[in-house]
N, C-alpha and C positions, 0 to 999 in steps of 0.2 A: 801677788796681785790683789787677792781678796782683801788683805789687810791695808793695802794702799787705798783701795776704794773705801773701806771702813774709815780710815783716817780722814780722808777728804770729806766724806759725808758728815762725820761728827764735828769737823771744823766749822761746818755751815749750819748743822742742825744737831745741837748737842744732846737733844732728847730723842734722837732717832733710835729705833730698834733694828738691829741688823740680824737677819736670819740667813742660814746657809744650809743647802742640801749637802749632806756628808754621809759617811758610813757610821754605823752604830758605834764602832770602836773608836771613832774620832769625836764622839759627842762630848765627853768630858773635857777634852782638849779645846774644842770650840767654845765651851762655856767659860773656861778660864781666860779666853781671849776676848770676852765680852760679846760673843756671837751666840745666838740661839740656834741650836742644832735641829735639823729636820732630817730624819733618816727612816729607812725601811727596816722594820724588825727582821733580824736574820732568821727568826723562827717562822716567818710568814710562809704561806703556801707557795706564793710566786717565787720566792727565793729558793725554797726547797725543790720545787719542780725544775728551776733553772739549774741547780746543782746536779739533779738526776739526769737531766738532758745532757749536761756536760760530760758526765761519766760515761753515758751511753755512746756519745760521739767518740770518746777515747777508745772504748772497747771495740767499736766497729771501725775505728780508724777513719772517721769522717772528719771533714774540715771543721775546726772549732768555730763557734760563733764569736764574733769580735766582742771584746769587753765593753761594757757600758755601765754607767751608774744607774741603779734603779731609782725611780722617782717616787717619793713618798706622797702620792697624790692626795690621800686622805688627810695628811697632816698640813697641807698647804692652807686649809681653811682655818688653821690656828693663827695665821697672820692677820692681825687686825689692821684695817685701814692701810692696805698695801698701796704704796705709791709707785713703785717700779720694781722690776726684776732685772738684775744686772748679771750678765754672763762674763765672768773673768777666768774662763777655762785655761787660757794659755795656748793650748794646741790640741783640741779635742775633735775637730771637724775636718775630715779628709780621709783618704784611703787607709792610713794607719789607724785612725780612730774607729773606722768601720761604719756600717750602715745603721746600727741600732741607736747610737748616741743621739743623732738628730731626732729620732722618733721619741726618745725619752725627753728631750728638750721641748718638743712640741706638746707634751703633756703639761709642762709648766705654762707654756703659751696658752693652752686651753683655759687654764685657770685665770691667767692674766686678762684674757679677753672677757671672761665672765665678770670680773670685778673692775674692768676698764682701766687696767694698769699697763703701761708700756713695757716691752721687753727689749733691752738694749745690750748688744754685744760690745764689750770694750775692746780696744786694739789687741789683736792676737794673731797668731800664725794660722794659716788656712791651707787646705789642699794636701796633695793634689787630688783631683777628682776624676781619675781614670776609671775607677770602678763605677759601673753604670748605676748600681743600686745606691752607692754612697752619693753620687752626684745627684740622683733624683731626689733623695731624701733631704740633702743639704739645700738644694734649690728650693724645695717646698718650704723648708724651715725659714730660709732667708726672705722669701716673699711674704712671710707672716710677721717678721720682726719690724720694729719701728726704726732702728738704726743699727748699723754695724760698721766696724772699722778694720782695716788691715794694718799690721804693724811693720810690714816690709814689702818691697816691690814684687818679690816672687809670689807672695800670698795675694797681693793685689791683682796680679795677672791671672792667677788661678780663679779668683772670684769673678773677674771680668769675663773670662771665658765661660765660666759656669752660668753666669746670668745673661750672657750675650749682650754685654754693654761695654762701652769704651772704658779703659782702665782709669781714665781721668775722672770718671763718675763714681769711682769707689774711693771713699775717704781713706787717706793714708796718714797714720799718726804713729810716733814711736811708742815703745812699751811704756805703760804707765808706772812700772816699778822704778823708773828713774825718779819718781816723786815719793818713793818710800822714804819716810823721815830718817834723818841722820840720828842714830841711836844715842840716847843719853847714858846708856850702859857703858861700863868700863871694860873694854875688851881685854886689857891686861889682867884684870881680876878674873875674868872667865878663863883665860889661858892658865893663870896661876892655879885655879881650882882644878884644872886638868893635869897638873903636875909640871907645868912649863918651867924649865930652867935653861938659861942661856948665858952661862958665865963668861964666855968669850965674846958675847955681844955680836954673834953672827947675824947677817941679814935674815929676815924671815920669809920663807917661801910657802905659800899656801897651795895645797893640792885638794881639789874638789872633784871627786869622781861622780859618775852617773850610771845608775842601774840600767838605763835604756841601752847603753853601749855594751855593758856586761852581758845583757840578754841576747845580744846579736851573735855571740860566740857560744859553741856547744859546751865547752868545758866549764866546770863549776869550781868554786873556791880559788885558791891561788894558782891553779893551772889554767885559768881562763886567760886567753890571749891579751885581753885588755888590761887585766890586773898585772900580768907579767910585764907588759910594757911600762906601766906606771911604776912597778917595783924596780925595773932597770933604771928608770929616770931618777927615782929617789936614791937608789944606791950610788948613782953617779954624782949626785948633788949634795948628799947629806953631810959631807965634810966641809963644804963651803957655805951651806945654809942650814939654818934651823928649820926643819920641815914641820908644818902644821897640817894634819889631815882633817879636812873640814867637810862634814856631811851637810847636804842641803835638804834632801828628802829624808825625813826621819819619821817613820810610821810609829803608831802606838805599839805598846808591847804586844807580843804574839805574832809579829811579822818578822821573825828573826833573820830571814835570809832574803828579804824583799826590798831593802832600801839602801840608801847611800851609807848609813851608819854601819851596816854589815860590810860594805866594801872597804870602808876606812879601817874597821877592826881587822879584817882579813889582811889588808896591806900591813898594818901595824905589827901583827903577829908574825908576818913573813920577813920583816926587815931584820937583818943581822946587825945587832948593836943598836939600841934605841935611845942612846943618850942625847942625840940631836933631833929627836922626833917627839911631837906632842899629838896625841889623839884627842880630838874634841868628842867627849863621851856624854851619854845621857841625852834626854830630850832637850833640844835647844830651839828657842823661838826664832823667827826671822830677824827680830831685833838683835838677838844674841849672835846670830851668824854674821850679820852685817858688822857688828861691833868687833868680832874676831877678824874678819877680813880687813877692817880698817887698820889692824895692827901688822898686816903683812906688807912686805916691800914689793913682792911680785906674786903673781897668781897663775897657776896652770889649772884650768878647769874644764870640765865637760858639762857642768850644770849652767844652764842659761842664766838663771837669776843670780848665781854666784858671780858670774861675769858682769851682769848689770850692776850688782853691788860694787864690784871693784871699779868699774868704769865711772859710776856715779860718785865715787870717792877719789877719782883721779889716779887710780893705781894701774900701772902697766900690767897687762895680762895677755895670755894666749889661750886658745881654745882647742880641744880635741872634740870634733863635731860629729853629730849623727844626723843632722837635719840642715836644710837650707837656712834656717833662721839664724844660725851662728854667723855664717858669712855675711848675711844681711845686716846683722847687728854691728859687726866690726866695720862694715862698709860705711856706716854712719860716721865713723871716725877716720876713714881712709886707712884702716889697719887690717883689711881682710887678708893680707899676707900672713898674719899671725893666727890663721885658722888651719888646723890639720884635720882633714877628713879621716874618719875612723878607718875606712877601707885602705887608706894610704899610710897608716901610722906604722912607724918603726922607731925604735929608741934612738938610733943615730940621727934620724931626721928631726925628731922632737928636740933632742939635745942641741942640735945645730941651730934650730929656730930659737930655742931658749937663749942660746948664746947671743943671737942678734937682739932679742928682747932686752937682755941684760946690758949689752953694750950701748943700746940706744934708749935706755930707760928714761933719761931726762927729757929727751926730745919727744918721746911718746907721751909722757905725762903732760908735757906742755900742750901737745896737740889735743889730748883728751880734755884738758881744762879749758882750752879755747872753744872747743865744740860744744861742751856740755850745756852752758847757759842757753845757746841757740836751740839746742835739741829739746830741752825742757820747756822752753817757751812755745815750741810747736804744739805740744799736746796739753799744756796747762789749761787751755780753754775747754777741753773735754769734760773737766770736772764742773766748770760753771754751767756748761750745757746740760750735764746730768742733773 
């Protein structure tokens, strides 16, 4: 989402400078993507005290504070001639995100107000707001913003109820990542660099797992229920398809067991016989991931933006979901039947649904390609507005 916004801004203002609040270990990565990183020093007193508080809560078995990104308030002043602040979080505000994140966001709003720059939320998922503290903080945050959008009907309803206004007064627009540019990179070359060989020219099936579902189950490693399901699916299909394991969330080095690359490697190591399997390894940019997905014939994914990449390329796909946003995404194409909720997942059901996807591939792709231009037209104006 961030790079989609960056691309659209630079198309209109080629001398614009893009800053992003990130973590310290993401700073080098941001710089290589043409983005100026702003981060809190991990050795700072506030971060240290936060870590101490977290350990004390564990020792005394107290409820953990929800995760939130620290705001580098003192570094915001580095931004010269700030025109606007753009929030492309994706899904940060709601009960799952917790009550702290909107407070951190309002620190950025404080600076924006000081320099008279608007703060705009791009289309994203919201809610729910059942937790009183989350609801109060998000309501306060949204009353201070200049514009916000929902990217699905469920989020729109959550926002309308939160703000006590009719749903029709909440702007509804599809995800902006549908406008992520078609990569000029050669996906075949990326596959080849990862050892891809497919002498029998089997169709290519992409598998894109998601750390958020993995975290919902207590087991770790290959004994995790989610990974066991994916492993069963892969073992059942690997003789008919060449399987490509595609990570979407790839964290910088030092986060060995916290991202999708870890899930893909764990799956790869657990597969019996790897001649029909390719693991996408190393750090890969969003452009590279989309280029690889372009080379697949079908996709099974739990990553939201892997699915958007597939849909934007007209590729038939199905989802294993952990949030309302997946069903809402597929509903845009009248394909919500191909969403499996993680709590309902079992290998037999997933394989049965995959069989339906496989047999109706041409019709599904025709439906996607018919809907896609209308969908992109709906939110193209958000960039002109911005």
